[in-house]
C-alpha positions as CSV (number, residue, x, y, z in Angstrom):
1,M,-11.9,18.7,-57.3
2,I,-14.8,17.6,-55.2
3,E,-14.9,14.5,-57.8
4,K,-12.1,13.4,-57.2
5,I,-11.8,13.5,-53.3
6,S,-15.7,11.8,-53.7
7,S,-14.5,9.1,-55.9
8,Y,-11.2,8.8,-53.4
9,F,-13.7,8.6,-50.8
10,Q,-16.0,6.1,-52.7
11,R,-13.3,3.8,-53.5
12,I,-12.1,3.5,-50.0
13,G,-15.0,2.9,-48.5
14,V,-16.0,6.4,-46.8
15,D,-20.6,6.5,-47.3
16,H,-20.6,10.3,-48.1
17,E,-22.8,13.1,-49.0
18,T,-22.0,15.2,-52.4
19,D,-23.3,18.7,-52.5
20,L,-22.2,20.2,-55.9
21,N,-23.8,23.8,-55.1
22,R,-22.0,24.4,-52.5
23,S,-19.1,22.6,-53.4
24,A,-18.7,20.4,-50.5
25,L,-18.8,16.6,-49.2
26,S,-19.7,15.6,-45.8
27,F,-20.0,11.9,-44.0
28,D,-20.0,10.8,-40.2
29,V,-17.2,9.2,-38.1
30,E,-17.6,6.5,-35.5
31,S,-15.2,5.9,-33.1
32,P,-14.3,4.6,-29.1
33,Q,-14.5,8.7,-28.1
34,G,-18.2,9.7,-30.0
35,L,-19.8,10.0,-32.7
36,W,-19.7,13.6,-35.4
37,H,-19.9,15.1,-38.6
38,C,-16.9,16.2,-40.8
39,S,-17.2,18.5,-43.8
40,I,-14.6,19.1,-46.8
41,L,-15.0,22.2,-48.8
42,V,-13.3,22.5,-51.4
43,S,-12.5,26.4,-53.1
44,N,-11.9,26.5,-56.9
45,S,-13.2,29.6,-57.7
46,I,-11.6,32.2,-60.0
47,Y,-12.0,34.8,-56.8
48,T,-10.0,32.5,-54.5
49,K,-7.1,29.9,-53.7
50,A,-7.6,26.5,-54.8
51,G,-7.3,24.6,-52.0
52,V,-9.6,22.1,-49.3
53,G,-10.5,22.7,-45.9
54,F,-11.2,20.0,-43.4
55,Y,-13.7,20.6,-40.5
56,S,-14.7,18.1,-37.9
57,T,-17.6,19.1,-36.0
58,L,-18.1,18.9,-32.5
59,P,-21.4,16.4,-32.0
60,V,-22.6,18.9,-29.1
61,K,-23.3,22.5,-29.1
62,V,-21.2,24.9,-26.8
63,P,-23.8,27.2,-24.9
64,S,-23.5,31.4,-24.5
65,T,-22.9,30.2,-20.4
66,L,-19.8,28.5,-21.9
67,M,-18.1,30.9,-24.9
68,N,-15.7,32.7,-22.9
69,H,-14.2,29.5,-20.7
70,M,-14.2,27.6,-23.9
71,A,-13.2,30.1,-26.2
72,M,-9.7,31.0,-23.7
73,F,-9.3,26.9,-23.7
74,L,-9.5,26.9,-27.5
75,M,-6.8,29.5,-27.6
76,C,-4.6,26.8,-25.5
77,L,-5.1,24.3,-27.8
78,N,-3.9,26.1,-30.3
79,N,-1.0,27.5,-29.0
80,D,2.0,26.6,-31.2
81,R,-0.5,24.0,-33.1
82,L,1.7,23.9,-36.6
83,F,-1.2,22.0,-38.3
84,G,-4.9,23.1,-38.2
85,N,-7.0,24.8,-35.1
86,F,-10.2,24.9,-33.5
87,E,-12.7,27.1,-34.2
88,L,-15.6,28.1,-32.2
89,D,-18.6,29.6,-33.6
90,P,-20.0,32.5,-31.5
91,E,-23.6,32.7,-33.1
92,T,-24.2,28.8,-33.0
93,G,-22.3,27.3,-30.3
94,A,-20.3,25.3,-33.3
95,L,-17.1,24.1,-32.5
96,H,-15.0,22.8,-35.4
97,F,-11.9,21.6,-35.6
98,K,-9.9,22.6,-39.1
99,T,-7.4,21.9,-41.4
100,Y,-6.7,23.0,-45.1
101,I,-4.7,21.6,-48.0
102,D,-3.6,24.4,-50.5
103,F,-4.0,22.7,-53.8
104,E,-2.5,26.3,-55.5
105,N,0.6,25.4,-56.5
106,R,0.9,21.6,-57.0
107,T,-1.8,19.0,-58.3
108,F,-4.3,17.5,-56.4
109,S,-2.8,14.3,-54.0
110,E,-5.0,11.5,-52.6
111,K,-2.6,11.1,-50.1
112,A,-2.5,14.5,-49.1
113,V,-6.4,14.5,-48.8
114,E,-6.0,10.9,-46.6
115,R,-3.1,12.3,-44.7
116,N,-5.5,15.8,-44.0
117,M,-7.7,13.2,-43.2
118,L,-6.6,11.4,-40.9
119,I,-4.7,14.1,-38.6
120,N,-8.0,16.0,-38.8
121,I,-10.1,13.1,-36.9
122,S,-7.2,12.2,-34.5
123,I,-7.1,15.5,-33.1
124,M,-10.9,15.4,-32.5
125,Q,-10.6,12.0,-31.4
126,R,-8.0,13.2,-28.6
127,H,-9.8,16.4,-27.2
128,M,-13.4,15.4,-27.9
129,P,-13.7,13.6,-24.7
130,K,-12.4,16.3,-22.6
131,L,-14.6,19.1,-24.7
132,I,-17.4,17.1,-24.2
133,K,-16.8,17.3,-20.1
134,M,-16.4,20.6,-20.2
135,I,-19.5,21.0,-21.9
136,E,-21.6,18.8,-19.9
137,N,-20.4,19.9,-16.7
138,R,-20.6,23.5,-17.0
139,A,-24.4,23.8,-18.9
């Protein structure tokens, strides 16, 4: 599946890196709201269901002094969200927006990958300015 996504990205002109050992692809997104990193993790081992996790990572870390406040804010952003969720790594301060496609009972689809990617990026694009402002004003 990683090869299919990589081929799709090449075809549509997304400059990316592929890490076959981790079954991952990564690339940067540049928008009027700023620059951030995206990763796609592919799971297709015999121990886990086949699927694709898409992560947009905020370009700044959440300081430890802001972790509780940010966790509460992210909980509110995740409330009633049907597709995707914000995650905060308490050890590193990394903040991600994650979406997932389950390919367990359906075949791989470029359209599904594209839709997932566009939704993920648009949600990060929408919330990134507020999240960065919260970090900068409290740090």
